[in-house]
N, C-alpha and C positions, 0 to 999 in steps of 0.2 A: 341298664338291665339288672334285675336283682332276683334273688332267690331266697326263700324263707324255708328254714329246717326247724324241726322239733328235735330237741336233744339236750345233752349236757356236757359240760367240760368239767373234768374231775382231775385231782392231783392226791393220789393215795399212795403213801409209802414211797414217795419220790418219783412215781411213775405218773406222767401226764397221759391222759387219754380222753377221748370224745366219743359219746355215744350218740347215734343219729338214729331216730325212730323211722323204720321203713314198713312197708307192707308186707305181710307174712309170706307171700309167694317169692319175694327177693331173697328170703333167708332159706327157702326150699330149693333154690338152684344156685349151685356152687358158682357157676359163671355170673350170674346176676350179683351175687353177693360180692364176689371180688370186685367186679366191674363197679358197683356202689361204692364200696370201700376206697378204690382208686379215686373215684370222682370226687369223694368228700375230703381227700388229703389237701386239696388246695384251699379248703375253707379253715382247716385245722392243722397247719404246717407243723411238723415236729412232733405230732401226737399220734399215739396209736388210736386207729379208728376201730370202734365196735358198733355193730348194728344190733338194733332191738326192734322186735315185733311182737304184737300180743295176738293170742289166739281168740276165738270167739268168746271165751270166758274171761278174758283180760288177762291171762297168764303170759308172762313175759319170757320170751326166749332171745337169748344173746348169741352173737356170732363174732369171733375175732380171737384176739390172743388168749390161749387157753387159762393162763393164771388169772387174768382179769375176769373172764366169763366165769370162773369158778367164784371168785370173789363176789361178782354181781349176783350170782344165784344165791349166795347165802345172806344177802340182805334185802329188805323191803324196798320195793319200787318207790315207795313214799319217801324214802330217805335221799333218794337221787334228786339233785337241784335241777329238774327240767325247766327249760325255758325256750322261747322262740329266738332264734338266730336269723337276721336278714343280712344279707351279703350282696353288695353291689360290685358289678364289674363292666 
């Protein structure tokens, strides 16, 4: 069995984190956001997990550790090394 995720793995100023792209409704519900973040931890062990969704205009919203969210809000989405991750288990 496998799962494919869209996201990025980043190390910035010594902080390792992963961004996973999710649907907008996931970010709009605290319970869904936390559940998603917890489920992705097994794919990115030891990393902070952030979630990202885009609205209908393509504007990103990030959810997760506040300092990382602030950092991401200040950079262009095009600078993030997005890729497709496939995990088997």
